[in-house]
The first five atom37 places (N, CA, C, CB, O) and aatype in JSON, in Angstrom:
{
  "aatype": [12, 11, 13, 2, 3, 9, 13, 3, 6, 10, 12, 16, 15, 1, 15, 10, 15, 2, 18, 5, 10, 15, 11, 3, 16, 7, 9, 15, 3, 15, 10, 9, 7, 18, 17, 1, 2, 7, 11, 1, 11, 14, 15, 10, 6, 2, 10, 1, 9, 10, 15, 11, 18, 13, 2, 16, 15, 19, 3, 13, 10, 9, 16, 7, 6, 6, 15, 15, 11, 8, 9, 1, 3, 16, 6, 15, 10, 10, 15, 3, 3, 6, 0, 16, 10, 10, 11, 18, 13, 2, 4, 10, 3, 15, 16, 7, 11, 16, 6, 10, 10, 6, 18, 0, 5, 13, 11, 12, 10, 5, 15, 10, 1, 11, 15, 3, 15, 15, 12, 9, 2, 6, 11, 0, 2, 3, 11, 9, 5, 7, 11, 18, 9, 14, 10, 7, 5, 11, 2, 15, 3, 2, 9, 9, 0],
  "atom_mask": [
    [1, 1, 1, 1, 1],
    [1, 1, 1, 1, 1],
    [1, 1, 1, 1, 1],
    [1, 1, 1, 1, 1],
    [1, 1, 1, 1, 1],
    [1, 1, 1, 1, 1],
    [1, 1, 1, 1, 1],
    [1, 1, 1, 1, 1],
    [1, 1, 1, 1, 1],
    [1, 1, 1, 1, 1],
    [1, 1, 1, 1, 1],
    [1, 1, 1, 1, 1],
    [1, 1, 1, 1, 1],
    [1, 1, 1, 1, 1],
    [1, 1, 1, 1, 1],
    [1, 1, 1, 1, 1],
    [1, 1, 1, 1, 1],
    [1, 1, 1, 1, 1],
    [1, 1, 1, 1, 1],
    [1, 1, 1, 1, 1],
    [1, 1, 1, 1, 1],
    [1, 1, 1, 1, 1],
    [1, 1, 1, 1, 1],
    [1, 1, 1, 1, 1],
    [1, 1, 1, 1, 1],
    [1, 1, 1, 0, 1],
    [1, 1, 1, 1, 1],
    [1, 1, 1, 1, 1],
    [1, 1, 1, 1, 1],
    [1, 1, 1, 1, 1],
    [1, 1, 1, 1, 1],
    [1, 1, 1, 1, 1],
    [1, 1, 1, 0, 1],
    [1, 1, 1, 1, 1],
    [1, 1, 1, 1, 1],
    [1, 1, 1, 1, 1],
    [1, 1, 1, 1, 1],
    [1, 1, 1, 0, 1],
    [1, 1, 1, 1, 1],
    [1, 1, 1, 1, 1],
    [1, 1, 1, 1, 1],
    [1, 1, 1, 1, 1],
    [1, 1, 1, 1, 1],
    [1, 1, 1, 1, 1],
    [1, 1, 1, 1, 1],
    [1, 1, 1, 1, 1],
    [1, 1, 1, 1, 1],
    [1, 1, 1, 1, 1],
    [1, 1, 1, 1, 1],
    [1, 1, 1, 1, 1],
    [1, 1, 1, 1, 1],
    [1, 1, 1, 1, 1],
    [1, 1, 1, 1, 1],
    [1, 1, 1, 1, 1],
    [1, 1, 1, 1, 1],
    [1, 1, 1, 1, 1],
    [1, 1, 1, 1, 1],
    [1, 1, 1, 1, 1],
    [1, 1, 1, 1, 1],
    [1, 1, 1, 1, 1],
    [1, 1, 1, 1, 1],
    [1, 1, 1, 1, 1],
    [1, 1, 1, 1, 1],
    [1, 1, 1, 0, 1],
    [1, 1, 1, 1, 1],
    [1, 1, 1, 1, 1],
    [1, 1, 1, 1, 1],
    [1, 1, 1, 1, 1],
    [1, 1, 1, 1, 1],
    [1, 1, 1, 1, 1],
    [1, 1, 1, 1, 1],
    [1, 1, 1, 1, 1],
    [1, 1, 1, 1, 1],
    [1, 1, 1, 1, 1],
    [1, 1, 1, 1, 1],
    [1, 1, 1, 1, 1],
    [1, 1, 1, 1, 1],
    [1, 1, 1, 1, 1],
    [1, 1, 1, 1, 1],
    [1, 1, 1, 1, 1],
    [1, 1, 1, 1, 1],
    [1, 1, 1, 1, 1],
    [1, 1, 1, 1, 1],
    [1, 1, 1, 1, 1],
    [1, 1, 1, 1, 1],
    [1, 1, 1, 1, 1],
    [1, 1, 1, 1, 1],
    [1, 1, 1, 1, 1],
    [1, 1, 1, 1, 1],
    [1, 1, 1, 1, 1],
    [1, 1, 1, 1, 1],
    [1, 1, 1, 1, 1],
    [1, 1, 1, 1, 1],
    [1, 1, 1, 1, 1],
    [1, 1, 1, 1, 1],
    [1, 1, 1, 0, 1],
    [1, 1, 1, 1, 1],
    [1, 1, 1, 1, 1],
    [1, 1, 1, 1, 1],
    [1, 1, 1, 1, 1],
    [1, 1, 1, 1, 1],
    [1, 1, 1, 1, 1],
    [1, 1, 1, 1, 1],
    [1, 1, 1, 1, 1],
    [1, 1, 1, 1, 1],
    [1, 1, 1, 1, 1],
    [1, 1, 1, 1, 1],
    [1, 1, 1, 1, 1],
    [1, 1, 1, 1, 1],
    [1, 1, 1, 1, 1],
    [1, 1, 1, 1, 1],
    [1, 1, 1, 1, 1],
    [1, 1, 1, 1, 1],
    [1, 1, 1, 1, 1],
    [1, 1, 1, 1, 1],
    [1, 1, 1, 1, 1],
    [1, 1, 1, 1, 1],
    [1, 1, 1, 1, 1],
    [1, 1, 1, 1, 1],
    [1, 1, 1, 1, 1],
    [1, 1, 1, 1, 1],
    [1, 1, 1, 1, 1],
    [1, 1, 1, 1, 1],
    [1, 1, 1, 1, 1],
    [1, 1, 1, 1, 1],
    [1, 1, 1, 1, 1],
    [1, 1, 1, 1, 1],
    [1, 1, 1, 1, 1],
    [1, 1, 1, 1, 1],
    [1, 1, 1, 0, 1],
    [1, 1, 1, 1, 1],
    [1, 1, 1, 1, 1],
    [1, 1, 1, 1, 1],
    [1, 1, 1, 1, 1],
    [1, 1, 1, 1, 1],
    [1, 1, 1, 0, 1],
    [1, 1, 1, 1, 1],
    [1, 1, 1, 1, 1],
    [1, 1, 1, 1, 1],
    [1, 1, 1, 1, 1],
    [1, 1, 1, 1, 1],
    [1, 1, 1, 1, 1],
    [1, 1, 1, 1, 1],
    [1, 1, 1, 1, 1],
    [1, 1, 1, 1, 1]
  ],
  "atom_positions": [
    [[84.8, 123.72, -83.42], [83.76, 123.81, -84.41], [83.89, 125.59, -84.74], [82.08, 123.16, -83.71], [84.11, 126.29, -83.76]],
    [[83.78, 126.12, -85.77], [83.86, 127.62, -86.07], [82.24, 128.21, -86.01], [84.62, 127.87, -87.72], [81.21, 127.53, -86.09]],
    [[82.33, 129.42, -85.86], [80.88, 129.87, -85.82], [80.2, 129.46, -87.21], [80.77, 131.56, -85.56], [79.21, 128.73, -87.29]],
    [[80.77, 129.95, -88.14], [80.13, 130.03, -89.5], [79.69, 128.17, -89.8], [81.49, 130.86, -90.84], [78.9, 128.0, -90.73]],
    [[80.07, 127.16, -89.22], [79.8, 126.06, -89.4], [78.64, 125.6, -88.52], [80.88, 125.42, -89.31], [77.69, 124.92, -88.91]],
    [[78.86, 126.09, -87.18], [77.7, 126.13, -86.17], [76.32, 126.72, -86.96], [78.15, 127.18, -84.81], [75.31, 126.03, -87.11]],
    [[76.43, 127.89, -87.36], [75.42, 128.59, -88.05], [74.8, 128.06, -89.11], [75.83, 129.65, -88.43], [73.59, 127.84, -89.15]],
    [[75.61, 127.83, -90.04], [75.33, 127.05, -91.47], [74.5, 125.69, -91.07], [76.94, 126.57, -92.34], [73.52, 125.49, -91.78]],
    [[74.75, 124.74, -90.07], [74.41, 123.88, -89.57], [72.77, 124.17, -89.15], [75.4, 123.64, -88.63], [71.81, 123.54, -89.58]],
    [[72.77, 125.35, -88.16], [71.53, 125.46, -87.58], [70.48, 126.34, -88.73], [71.77, 126.24, -86.06], [69.26, 126.3, -88.6]],
    [[71.06, 127.0, -89.69], [70.31, 126.97, -90.89], [69.67, 126.21, -91.89], [70.76, 127.36, -91.36], [68.59, 126.4, -92.45]],
    [[70.71, 125.1, -92.04], [70.34, 123.84, -92.96], [69.4, 123.11, -92.08], [71.67, 122.84, -93.43], [68.38, 122.77, -92.68]],
    [[69.46, 122.76, -90.82], [68.79, 121.76, -90.4], [67.45, 122.44, -89.99], [69.54, 120.99, -89.35], [66.6, 121.74, -89.43]],
    [[67.23, 123.72, -90.22], [65.72, 124.33, -90.25], [65.34, 124.7, -91.51], [65.51, 125.58, -89.4], [64.37, 125.45, -91.59]],
    [[65.94, 124.32, -92.61], [65.79, 124.81, -93.98], [65.58, 126.2, -93.86], [64.67, 124.16, -94.76], [64.46, 126.7, -93.96]],
    [[66.61, 126.85, -93.64], [66.15, 128.49, -93.61], [66.98, 129.34, -94.76], [66.55, 129.26, -91.93], [68.21, 129.34, -94.69]],
    [[66.54, 129.82, -95.46], [67.25, 130.5, -96.43], [67.82, 131.9, -95.45], [66.18, 130.86, -97.86], [67.41, 132.26, -94.35]],
    [[68.75, 132.41, -96.19], [69.34, 133.83, -95.71], [67.88, 134.95, -95.77], [70.82, 134.41, -96.99], [67.4, 135.53, -94.79]],
    [[67.51, 135.0, -96.84], [66.51, 135.79, -97.04], [65.68, 135.6, -95.72], [65.81, 135.49, -98.36], [65.73, 136.46, -94.84]],
    [[64.96, 134.51, -95.6], [64.02, 134.18, -94.24], [64.64, 134.77, -93.18], [63.82, 132.59, -93.85], [64.16, 135.8, -92.71]],
    [[65.67, 134.27, -92.69], [66.14, 134.77, -91.51], [66.39, 136.18, -91.24], [67.16, 134.19, -91.31], [66.5, 136.73, -90.14]],
    [[66.48, 136.81, -92.69], [66.95, 138.08, -92.87], [65.29, 138.8, -92.25], [67.57, 138.41, -94.74], [65.15, 139.61, -91.33]],
    [[64.46, 138.31, -92.92], [63.06, 138.64, -92.74], [62.68, 138.63, -91.24], [62.18, 137.65, -93.51], [62.36, 139.71, -90.75]],
    [[62.7, 137.42, -90.41], [62.47, 137.01, -89.22], [63.52, 137.98, -88.2], [62.7, 135.39, -89.22], [62.97, 138.35, -87.16]],
    [[64.61, 138.32, -88.34], [65.57, 139.03, -87.44], [65.37, 140.48, -87.61], [67.04, 138.67, -87.73], [65.22, 141.25, -86.67]],
    [[65.38, 140.85, -89.01], [66.02, 142.5, -89.39], [67.32, 142.43, -89.71], [0.0, 0.0, 0.0], [67.77, 143.53, -90.03]],
    [[68.15, 141.48, -89.76], [69.58, 141.19, -90.06], [69.68, 141.19, -91.59], [70.09, 139.76, -89.42], [68.77, 140.63, -92.21]],
    [[70.61, 141.72, -92.2], [70.73, 141.97, -93.64], [71.03, 140.5, -94.35], [71.97, 143.12, -93.93], [71.95, 139.84, -93.86]],
    [[70.38, 140.02, -95.37], [70.74, 138.71, -95.9], [72.19, 138.65, -96.52], [69.71, 138.31, -96.96], [72.65, 137.54, -96.79]],
    [[72.83, 139.6, -96.73], [74.04, 139.94, -97.25], [75.0, 139.38, -96.22], [74.17, 141.45, -97.51], [75.73, 138.4, -96.4]],
    [[74.9, 140.29, -94.82], [75.59, 139.93, -93.6], [75.48, 138.44, -93.28], [75.05, 140.74, -92.45], [76.46, 137.75, -92.98]],
    [[74.55, 138.11, -93.34], [74.1, 136.62, -92.82], [74.89, 135.57, -93.76], [72.3, 136.34, -92.98], [75.52, 134.62, -93.29]],
    [[74.78, 135.91, -95.45], [75.91, 135.27, -96.08], [77.25, 135.1, -95.75], [0.0, 0.0, 0.0], [77.9, 134.05, -95.68]],
    [[77.66, 136.46, -95.52], [78.98, 136.47, -94.78], [79.3, 135.63, -93.61], [79.19, 137.68, -94.34], [80.41, 135.17, -93.33]],
    [[78.36, 135.51, -93.07], [78.29, 134.5, -91.7], [78.84, 133.41, -92.12], [76.83, 134.1, -91.07], [79.97, 132.98, -91.9]],
    [[77.75, 132.84, -92.91], [77.65, 131.37, -93.25], [79.11, 130.98, -94.05], [76.18, 131.07, -94.28], [79.78, 129.97, -93.84]],
    [[79.39, 132.0, -94.97], [80.66, 131.52, -95.4], [81.95, 131.99, -94.78], [80.74, 131.77, -96.68], [83.0, 131.96, -95.42]],
    [[81.86, 132.47, -93.35], [83.04, 132.17, -92.81], [83.74, 133.79, -92.91], [0.0, 0.0, 0.0], [84.62, 134.14, -92.12]],
    [[83.28, 134.58, -93.85], [84.04, 136.08, -94.1], [84.08, 137.08, -92.83], [83.19, 136.95, -95.33], [85.0, 137.85, -92.57]],
    [[82.86, 136.88, -92.08], [82.72, 137.65, -91.05], [82.06, 137.28, -89.87], [82.26, 138.58, -91.43], [81.24, 136.38, -90.04]],
    [[82.14, 137.66, -88.83], [81.75, 137.1, -87.44], [80.71, 138.23, -86.98], [83.15, 136.91, -86.3], [80.95, 139.43, -87.16]],
    [[79.61, 137.78, -86.42], [78.9, 138.64, -86.06], [78.74, 139.45, -84.63], [78.03, 138.13, -86.36], [78.91, 138.78, -83.6]],
    [[78.48, 140.64, -84.52], [78.71, 141.19, -83.34], [78.07, 140.73, -82.08], [78.45, 142.37, -83.49], [77.01, 140.12, -82.21]],
    [[78.43, 140.87, -81.18], [77.61, 140.54, -79.78], [76.13, 140.82, -79.75], [78.17, 141.39, -78.58], [75.31, 140.02, -79.3]],
    [[75.8, 142.21, -80.36], [74.22, 142.12, -80.18], [73.65, 141.24, -81.25], [73.48, 143.6, -80.29], [72.49, 140.87, -81.13]],
    [[74.48, 140.8, -82.5], [73.88, 139.98, -83.3], [73.7, 138.76, -82.78], [74.46, 139.92, -84.37], [72.66, 138.13, -82.96]],
    [[74.83, 138.26, -82.02], [74.7, 136.89, -81.49], [73.71, 136.8, -80.52], [75.91, 136.39, -80.93], [73.29, 135.67, -80.29]],
    [[73.16, 137.88, -79.8], [72.17, 137.62, -78.85], [71.06, 137.49, -79.84], [71.98, 138.73, -77.69], [70.29, 136.59, -79.5]],
    [[70.73, 138.08, -80.93], [69.42, 138.16, -81.54], [69.6, 136.7, -82.16], [69.12, 139.54, -82.65], [68.61, 135.99, -82.02]],
    [[70.63, 136.16, -82.77], [70.52, 134.64, -83.51], [70.42, 133.68, -81.93], [72.32, 134.15, -84.77], [69.86, 132.58, -81.97]],
    [[70.82, 134.03, -80.99], [70.56, 133.05, -79.83], [69.06, 132.88, -79.29], [71.41, 133.53, -78.64], [68.51, 131.83, -78.95]],
    [[68.62, 133.98, -79.3], [67.18, 134.22, -79.17], [66.19, 133.5, -80.29], [67.01, 135.75, -79.23], [65.2, 132.82, -80.06]],
    [[66.75, 133.87, -81.57], [65.87, 133.27, -82.64], [66.02, 131.75, -82.53], [66.28, 133.78, -84.14], [64.97, 131.12, -82.51]],
    [[67.24, 131.05, -82.46], [67.5, 129.68, -82.5], [67.32, 129.04, -81.01], [68.95, 129.47, -83.08], [67.57, 127.87, -80.76]],
    [[66.96, 129.76, -80.3], [66.6, 129.24, -78.57], [67.59, 128.43, -78.23], [65.14, 128.3, -78.25], [67.45, 127.27, -77.87]],
    [[69.02, 129.24, -78.37], [70.2, 128.32, -77.8], [70.86, 129.68, -77.11], [71.34, 127.32, -79.14], [70.4, 130.83, -77.08]],
    [[72.24, 129.08, -76.48], [73.02, 130.14, -75.89], [74.02, 130.92, -76.95], [73.84, 129.48, -74.73], [74.22, 130.53, -78.1]],
    [[74.55, 131.96, -76.44], [75.64, 132.46, -77.18], [76.76, 131.73, -77.34], [76.01, 133.52, -76.74], [77.41, 131.6, -78.37]],
    [[76.98, 131.2, -76.12], [78.11, 129.97, -76.09], [77.82, 128.85, -76.94], [78.27, 129.32, -74.68], [78.85, 128.6, -77.57]],
    [[76.93, 128.08, -77.24], [76.58, 127.19, -77.97], [76.88, 127.82, -79.54], [75.13, 126.8, -77.56], [77.47, 127.06, -80.31]],
    [[76.57, 128.94, -79.95], [76.92, 129.76, -81.17], [78.29, 130.07, -81.37], [76.26, 130.99, -81.17], [78.78, 130.09, -82.5]],
    [[78.9, 130.32, -80.39], [80.47, 130.44, -80.61], [81.36, 129.02, -80.48], [81.05, 131.51, -79.44], [82.38, 128.87, -81.14]],
    [[80.97, 128.24, -79.79], [81.71, 127.0, -79.37], [81.17, 125.67, -79.89], [81.72, 126.91, -77.9], [81.96, 124.73, -79.98]],
    [[79.9, 125.51, -80.25], [79.22, 124.68, -80.66], [78.85, 123.78, -79.21], [0.0, 0.0, 0.0], [78.27, 122.7, -79.36]],
    [[79.15, 124.16, -78.03], [78.87, 123.39, -76.63], [77.76, 124.45, -75.77], [80.58, 123.15, -75.62], [77.85, 125.68, -75.69]],
    [[76.94, 123.75, -75.3], [75.92, 124.58, -74.23], [76.84, 124.79, -72.91], [74.34, 123.6, -73.77], [77.59, 123.9, -72.51]],
    [[76.73, 125.84, -72.38], [77.29, 126.01, -71.02], [76.57, 125.14, -69.83], [77.19, 127.55, -70.68], [75.46, 125.56, -69.48]],
    [[76.99, 124.2, -69.3], [76.49, 123.35, -68.3], [75.3, 124.06, -67.46], [77.68, 122.94, -67.39], [74.24, 123.48, -67.2]],
    [[75.58, 125.29, -67.09], [74.73, 126.17, -66.36], [73.23, 126.35, -67.07], [75.51, 127.57, -66.24], [72.15, 126.27, -66.48]],
    [[73.43, 126.63, -68.49], [72.49, 127.21, -69.29], [71.5, 125.77, -69.22], [73.13, 127.81, -70.9], [70.38, 125.78, -68.71]],
    [[72.14, 124.55, -69.84], [71.54, 123.34, -69.78], [70.73, 122.99, -68.35], [72.63, 122.37, -70.07], [69.57, 122.6, -68.41]],
    [[71.24, 123.11, -67.4], [70.65, 122.86, -66.08], [69.68, 123.81, -65.74], [71.61, 122.83, -65.06], [68.69, 123.35, -65.19]],
    [[69.71, 125.26, -65.96], [68.6, 125.85, -65.66], [67.45, 125.67, -66.58], [68.87, 127.09, -65.49], [66.34, 125.67, -66.05]],
    [[67.5, 125.53, -67.65], [66.59, 125.15, -68.68], [65.87, 123.88, -68.35], [67.3, 125.02, -69.96], [64.64, 123.87, -68.38]],
    [[66.64, 122.69, -68.0], [66.01, 121.7, -67.85], [65.12, 121.52, -66.38], [66.96, 120.77, -68.1], [64.24, 120.69, -66.13]],
    [[65.64, 122.56, -65.56], [64.84, 122.47, -64.42], [63.54, 123.6, -64.34], [65.85, 122.64, -63.23], [62.81, 123.89, -63.39]],
    [[63.55, 124.1, -65.69], [62.36, 124.96, -65.81], [61.33, 124.45, -66.73], [62.73, 126.28, -66.26], [60.18, 124.9, -66.65]],
    [[61.64, 123.56, -67.56], [60.64, 122.8, -68.43], [60.47, 121.31, -67.93], [61.13, 122.79, -69.97], [61.34, 120.56, -67.48]],
    [[59.0, 121.06, -68.14], [58.52, 119.77, -68.24], [59.2, 118.85, -69.35], [57.11, 119.88, -68.46], [59.8, 119.37, -70.29]],
    [[59.1, 117.66, -69.22], [59.51, 116.75, -70.55], [58.55, 117.23, -71.51], [59.38, 115.0, -70.39], [59.16, 117.48, -72.55]],
    [[57.49, 117.44, -71.61], [56.44, 117.86, -72.69], [56.69, 118.91, -73.27], [55.2, 118.04, -72.28], [56.55, 119.01, -74.49]],
    [[57.12, 119.96, -72.47], [57.39, 121.43, -72.69], [58.88, 121.22, -73.41], [57.38, 122.45, -71.13], [59.16, 122.08, -74.24]],
    [[59.69, 120.35, -73.21], [61.05, 120.39, -73.82], [60.8, 119.63, -74.9], [62.25, 119.87, -72.98], [61.59, 119.92, -75.79]],
    [[60.1, 118.84, -75.2], [59.72, 118.17, -76.45], [59.07, 119.15, -77.24], [58.84, 116.95, -76.26], [59.64, 119.19, -78.33]],
    [[58.1, 119.99, -77.18], [57.52, 120.89, -77.69], [58.27, 121.84, -78.27], [56.81, 121.31, -76.96], [58.12, 122.19, -79.44]],
    [[59.21, 122.35, -77.41], [60.16, 123.25, -77.77], [61.04, 122.76, -78.52], [60.72, 123.79, -76.82], [61.32, 123.53, -79.44]],
    [[61.72, 121.61, -78.53], [62.46, 121.26, -79.72], [61.85, 120.86, -80.82], [63.27, 120.39, -79.5], [62.63, 120.78, -81.77]],
    [[60.46, 120.49, -81.13], [59.78, 120.57, -82.19], [59.79, 121.61, -82.88], [58.78, 120.33, -82.02], [60.01, 121.57, -84.09]],
    [[59.51, 122.86, -82.13], [59.04, 124.32, -82.51], [60.34, 124.61, -83.3], [58.68, 125.49, -81.11], [60.37, 124.97, -84.48]],
    [[61.75, 124.36, -82.24], [62.78, 124.9, -83.04], [63.06, 124.46, -84.38], [63.85, 124.76, -82.41], [63.67, 125.18, -85.17]],
    [[62.65, 123.31, -84.68], [62.96, 122.56, -86.09], [62.19, 122.93, -87.26], [62.74, 121.09, -85.98], [62.43, 122.58, -88.42]],
    [[61.01, 123.83, -86.77], [60.14, 124.35, -87.95], [60.85, 125.54, -88.58], [58.63, 124.8, -87.45], [61.85, 126.11, -88.13]],
    [[60.08, 125.87, -89.88], [60.64, 127.01, -90.42], [59.55, 128.14, -89.99], [60.9, 126.85, -92.06], [58.54, 127.88, -89.32]],
    [[59.86, 129.25, -90.4], [59.06, 130.45, -89.91], [57.44, 130.13, -90.08], [59.52, 131.84, -90.82], [56.68, 130.42, -89.16]],
    [[56.97, 129.56, -91.21], [55.69, 129.24, -91.2], [55.0, 128.26, -90.31], [55.49, 128.94, -92.28], [53.91, 128.43, -89.77]],
    [[55.76, 127.19, -90.22], [55.59, 126.23, -89.32], [55.54, 126.61, -88.03], [0.0, 0.0, 0.0], [54.65, 126.1, -87.35]],
    [[56.51, 127.61, -87.38], [56.34, 128.23, -85.95], [54.95, 129.08, -86.0], [57.72, 129.27, -85.53], [54.26, 129.19, -84.99]],
    [[54.64, 129.63, -87.13], [53.49, 130.52, -86.94], [52.29, 129.65, -86.83], [53.34, 131.55, -88.09], [51.6, 129.83, -85.82]],
    [[51.86, 128.62, -87.81], [51.23, 127.63, -87.62], [50.96, 127.02, -86.22], [51.75, 126.92, -88.35], [49.9, 126.87, -85.61]],
    [[52.1, 126.73, -85.91], [52.01, 125.84, -84.59], [51.45, 127.05, -83.45], [53.78, 125.05, -84.11], [50.46, 126.83, -82.74]],
    [[52.08, 128.09, -83.4], [51.47, 129.24, -82.47], [50.25, 129.35, -82.65], [51.98, 130.58, -82.63], [49.61, 129.35, -81.6]],
    [[49.42, 129.46, -83.91], [48.24, 130.04, -84.11], [47.52, 128.45, -83.34], [47.87, 130.63, -85.98], [46.71, 128.52, -82.41]],
    [[47.87, 127.47, -83.76], [47.22, 126.4, -83.15], [46.9, 126.33, -81.57], [47.98, 125.33, -83.5], [45.83, 126.2, -80.99]],
    [[48.41, 126.48, -81.0], [48.16, 126.49, -79.47], [47.51, 127.78, -79.0], [49.52, 126.32, -78.69], [47.31, 127.86, -77.79]],
    [[47.12, 128.86, -79.81], [46.12, 129.69, -79.16], [45.0, 129.33, -79.36], [46.13, 130.89, -79.43], [44.15, 129.65, -78.53]],
    [[44.64, 128.6, -80.45], [43.14, 128.27, -80.95], [42.73, 127.16, -79.78], [43.07, 127.53, -82.76], [41.58, 127.12, -79.34]],
    [[43.88, 126.17, -79.29], [43.54, 125.37, -78.28], [43.37, 125.98, -77.0], [44.39, 124.42, -78.2], [42.52, 125.52, -76.24]],
    [[44.25, 127.16, -76.59], [43.98, 127.73, -75.38], [42.85, 128.18, -75.11], [44.67, 128.57, -75.15], [42.24, 128.0, -74.06]],
    [[42.34, 129.03, -76.42], [41.0, 129.65, -76.22], [39.6, 128.82, -75.96], [40.8, 130.42, -77.4], [38.56, 129.11, -75.37]],
    [[40.05, 127.58, -76.71], [39.17, 126.47, -76.52], [39.07, 125.77, -75.28], [39.45, 125.6, -77.37], [38.02, 125.15, -75.11]],
    [[39.92, 125.73, -74.39], [40.2, 125.36, -73.25], [39.49, 126.29, -72.35], [41.56, 125.27, -73.1], [38.83, 125.87, -71.4]],
    [[39.62, 127.81, -72.67], [39.15, 128.98, -71.65], [37.75, 128.84, -71.85], [39.69, 130.61, -71.96], [37.1, 128.88, -70.8]],
    [[36.99, 128.66, -73.1], [35.68, 128.69, -73.28], [35.16, 127.46, -72.75], [35.34, 128.93, -74.63], [33.98, 127.56, -72.43]],
    [[35.73, 126.2, -72.54], [35.13, 124.96, -71.87], [35.02, 125.62, -70.59], [36.04, 123.48, -71.87], [33.88, 125.77, -70.16]],
    [[36.16, 126.14, -69.76], [36.27, 126.18, -68.26], [35.1, 127.46, -68.27], [38.06, 126.54, -67.51], [34.32, 127.26, -67.34]],
    [[34.82, 128.46, -68.9], [33.86, 129.56, -68.78], [32.48, 128.85, -68.68], [33.95, 130.59, -70.05], [31.68, 129.08, -67.77]],
    [[32.26, 127.92, -69.76], [31.08, 127.09, -69.83], [30.67, 126.35, -68.75], [31.18, 126.27, -70.76], [29.54, 126.34, -68.26]],
    [[31.9, 125.55, -68.31], [31.52, 124.63, -66.9], [31.37, 125.57, -65.58], [32.87, 123.44, -66.52], [30.85, 125.1, -64.57]],
    [[31.83, 126.91, -65.63], [31.51, 127.85, -64.88], [30.1, 128.14, -64.82], [32.18, 128.82, -65.21], [29.43, 128.09, -63.79]],
    [[29.69, 128.46, -65.95], [28.32, 129.09, -65.81], [27.41, 127.88, -65.71], [27.9, 130.1, -67.1], [26.37, 128.1, -65.09]],
    [[27.57, 126.57, -66.2], [26.91, 125.52, -66.05], [26.91, 125.41, -64.16], [27.69, 124.26, -67.03], [25.88, 125.06, -63.59]],
    [[27.79, 125.65, -63.6], [27.84, 125.28, -62.17], [26.99, 126.49, -61.59], [29.47, 125.14, -61.51], [26.28, 126.22, -60.62]],
    [[26.98, 127.74, -62.05], [26.21, 128.85, -61.51], [24.46, 128.36, -61.61], [26.64, 130.34, -62.51], [23.59, 128.55, -60.77]],
    [[24.36, 127.69, -62.9], [23.07, 127.56, -63.08], [22.52, 126.5, -62.4], [22.8, 127.49, -64.31], [21.34, 126.46, -62.05]],
    [[23.67, 125.28, -62.13], [23.18, 124.13, -61.19], [22.89, 124.81, -59.91], [24.3, 122.91, -60.95], [21.78, 124.62, -59.41]],
    [[23.66, 125.5, -59.39], [23.49, 126.16, -57.81], [22.25, 126.99, -57.73], [24.79, 127.21, -57.34], [21.68, 127.16, -56.66]],
    [[21.8, 127.55, -58.94], [20.74, 128.14, -58.78], [19.4, 127.45, -58.83], [20.82, 129.0, -59.57], [18.37, 127.86, -58.28]],
    [[19.53, 126.43, -59.49], [18.72, 125.32, -59.57], [18.34, 124.69, -58.08], [19.46, 124.31, -60.48], [17.2, 124.46, -57.67]],
    [[19.45, 124.5, -57.45], [19.54, 123.83, -56.24], [19.16, 124.57, -54.97], [20.82, 123.37, -56.14], [18.91, 124.09, -53.86]],
    [[19.18, 126.22, -55.48], [18.62, 127.09, -54.28], [19.85, 127.86, -53.69], [0.0, 0.0, 0.0], [19.75, 128.68, -52.78]],
    [[21.15, 127.44, -54.39], [22.3, 127.92, -53.89], [22.84, 129.36, -54.15], [23.15, 127.09, -54.28], [23.44, 130.02, -53.31]],
    [[22.57, 129.77, -55.41], [22.72, 130.81, -55.99], [21.63, 131.82, -55.74], [22.91, 130.51, -57.21], [20.44, 131.57, -55.97]],
    [[22.09, 133.0, -55.25], [20.83, 133.88, -54.99], [21.23, 135.19, -55.82], [20.52, 134.22, -53.22], [22.36, 135.66, -55.72]],
    [[20.4, 135.68, -56.52], [20.79, 137.15, -57.36], [20.83, 138.19, -56.48], [19.72, 137.64, -58.53], [20.11, 138.22, -55.48]],
    [[21.6, 139.06, -56.77], [21.73, 140.49, -56.1], [20.4, 141.06, -55.86], [22.55, 141.53, -57.0], [19.52, 141.12, -56.71]],
    [[20.29, 141.56, -54.47], [19.07, 142.4, -54.28], [18.1, 141.24, -53.57], [0.0, 0.0, 0.0], [17.1, 141.58, -52.93]],
    [[18.37, 140.21, -53.7], [17.28, 139.12, -53.06], [17.79, 138.39, -51.9], [16.84, 137.97, -54.12], [18.84, 137.74, -51.91]],
    [[16.95, 138.53, -50.87], [17.25, 138.18, -49.59], [17.08, 136.37, -49.41], [16.2, 139.11, -48.62], [16.25, 135.63, -49.94]],
    [[18.13, 136.06, -48.49], [17.92, 134.56, -48.38], [17.6, 134.44, -46.78], [19.36, 133.59, -48.92], [18.26, 135.04, -45.93]],
    [[16.53, 133.6, -46.52], [15.96, 133.62, -45.19], [16.89, 132.79, -44.41], [14.48, 133.11, -45.12], [16.78, 132.87, -43.18]],
    [[17.91, 131.88, -44.98], [18.91, 131.24, -44.08], [19.83, 132.19, -43.42], [19.71, 130.26, -44.81], [20.32, 131.99, -42.31]],
    [[20.07, 133.25, -44.19], [21.28, 134.33, -43.81], [20.8, 135.4, -43.07], [22.0, 134.99, -45.06], [21.6, 136.31, -42.92]],
    [[19.38, 135.57, -42.43], [19.0, 136.4, -41.68], [19.13, 135.94, -40.36], [17.88, 136.77, -42.01], [18.68, 134.85, -40.01]],
    [[19.87, 136.91, -39.43], [20.01, 136.68, -38.07], [19.03, 137.23, -37.31], [21.16, 137.09, -37.62], [18.92, 138.46, -37.27]],
    [[18.11, 136.33, -36.55], [17.0, 137.29, -35.67], [17.39, 137.62, -34.39], [15.62, 136.63, -35.43], [16.66, 138.3, -33.68]]
  ]
}
């Protein structure tokens, strides 16, 4: 497979326009058009930008096949749920990616609020049970005679 076929397939599968990819990466849309049509090939720096954007290796962009080392490394680092989430994320257009990231941030903050709330409740519980002693107040149990 040639680069332009691989690149065009990545663009098409994500419903990306040249303009949208240009906006997301800073690469000119006319240059992206040349790549898709096979009239030009990207520089190494642009291949790196594209590999980060599409979350794939430079090897894949050039050959259509992932290097086995890259696959092994990625598989060992991600749980099944993380790999699935990443797969879904990569299939989204830029608006969908932004919405998913915003939702993930919302869920994370919601989780942090719950954990903060439970910590506050534990301290209140401890205070009620006499375990929590405000600063400056002495506890007779801790005084050594």
